[in-house]
N, C-alpha and C positions, 0 to 999 in steps of 0.2 A: 636702524638704518634710516638715513635721511633721504626723503624723496625730493626730487627736483620737479618743480612745476613749470610747465611750458605754457606761456600765454598764446592761445590761438585766436587770431582775429575773428571778430564776430561774423563777417560774411562767410568765411571758410567754415566756421562751426555751423552756420545755418545750412550751407550746402550739404555738409556731412549728415546732419540730422534729417534733412529732406530726403537724401538718397537712402539713408537707412530705413526711413519710413516707407518709401516706395518698395524697397527690397522686401521688407516684412510683409507688406500688403501683397506683393507678388507671390511670396512663398505660401502665405495663408490661403490665398484664393486659387492656388495651383490645383487643389483637389477638385475645383469646379471646371477643370480643363474641358473644353468642348470636345466632342467625339470626332476628332480629326487626327491624322497622322502627326506624330511629334515633330517631324521635320517641316511639315506645313505650318505648324504653330510657330516654329523658330523663324521660318521665312516671313510670316506676317509680322512678328515682333521686330525683326531686322528691317523690314520695309518701313514700318512706322518710325523706328529709330533713325533710319536714313533720311526720311522726310523732315524729321525734327532737326537733324544736323545739317541739312542742305543749305539753309541761309547762313550758318556760321562758316561753312566751307566756302561759299561764294564770297563772303566778307573777307575771309583770310586770303583768298586768291586775289581779290582786288587790292587789298591793303599791303600785301607784301610780295616777295618774289615767288611764292608758291612752292609746291613740292617739286623737287628735282628728281625725275625718274631715272633710275639706273637699274641695272640687273639686280643688284643687291637690295635696292628699295622695293622693287616689284616682288622679289622672293619673300622679303619680310612682310609685305602687305598680304600676300597669299597665305603665308604661314599663320599670321595673326587672324586672318579671316576664317581659316579652317579650324585650327586646334583650340586656341583660347576662346574663340567666339562660339562656333557651332558645336563642337564636341563637348565643351564644358557646359553649355546650356542644356544639351540633351542629357548629359550625365547628372547634372543638378536636378533637372525636372524628374528624371527617373528615380533619383535618390529620395526626393521629397515624396514621390508617389509611393515608394516602398516603405519608408520609415515615418513619414509625416513631417509637417513643417516644424513642430516643436523640437524633435530630435535632430533634424537636418540643420536647424539654425544653430545648434551648439557647435557644429563642426566648422562654421564660418570663421571662428577665432583661431583655427589651426592653419589658415592660409599663410600668414607670415612665417610660421615655423617651417612648413613644407616648401614655401618659396625660397627661404634661406638655404635649406638643405639641398634642394634641387639645384640652386645656383652653385653650390659647392661641388656637387656630384657631376653635373652636366656641363657647367661652364668653366670649371676650374677656379672658381673664386676662392679666396682664402677666408677663413673664419675671422670676422672682425668683432671686436668687443662691443660694437654698437648694435650688432644683430639681435641679441636677446632683448634689447630695449624695445624693439619693434614687436616682440612677441606678447607684450602685455596689452 
């Protein structure tokens, strides 16, 4: 079987490696979690992330038309804030606590598989031939 190589631009590759390194560091150091409630830890993490993203938000607001608020947009923001952000962070932290960073890290590679399957089940997407290429 012939493999197709895709050339990824160097800046994008750098960002990916940097993000992977931060995620690995977060997972490994998670066992040194301070003795606080998990939701408080998530709040602090999100507050720091929000402060980091604030200048980019201000730049985007000044540079372009900005976000158009509609009921659908507000509901989407609320959904993303609750489920993929808060709940997944709590579940991931608990999983790392239970099985350790080494074992939990193996399951990160299953995210594209489960994302594809859930899009088929919950969103009514049809299976595409390109989906398995994202699973590698």
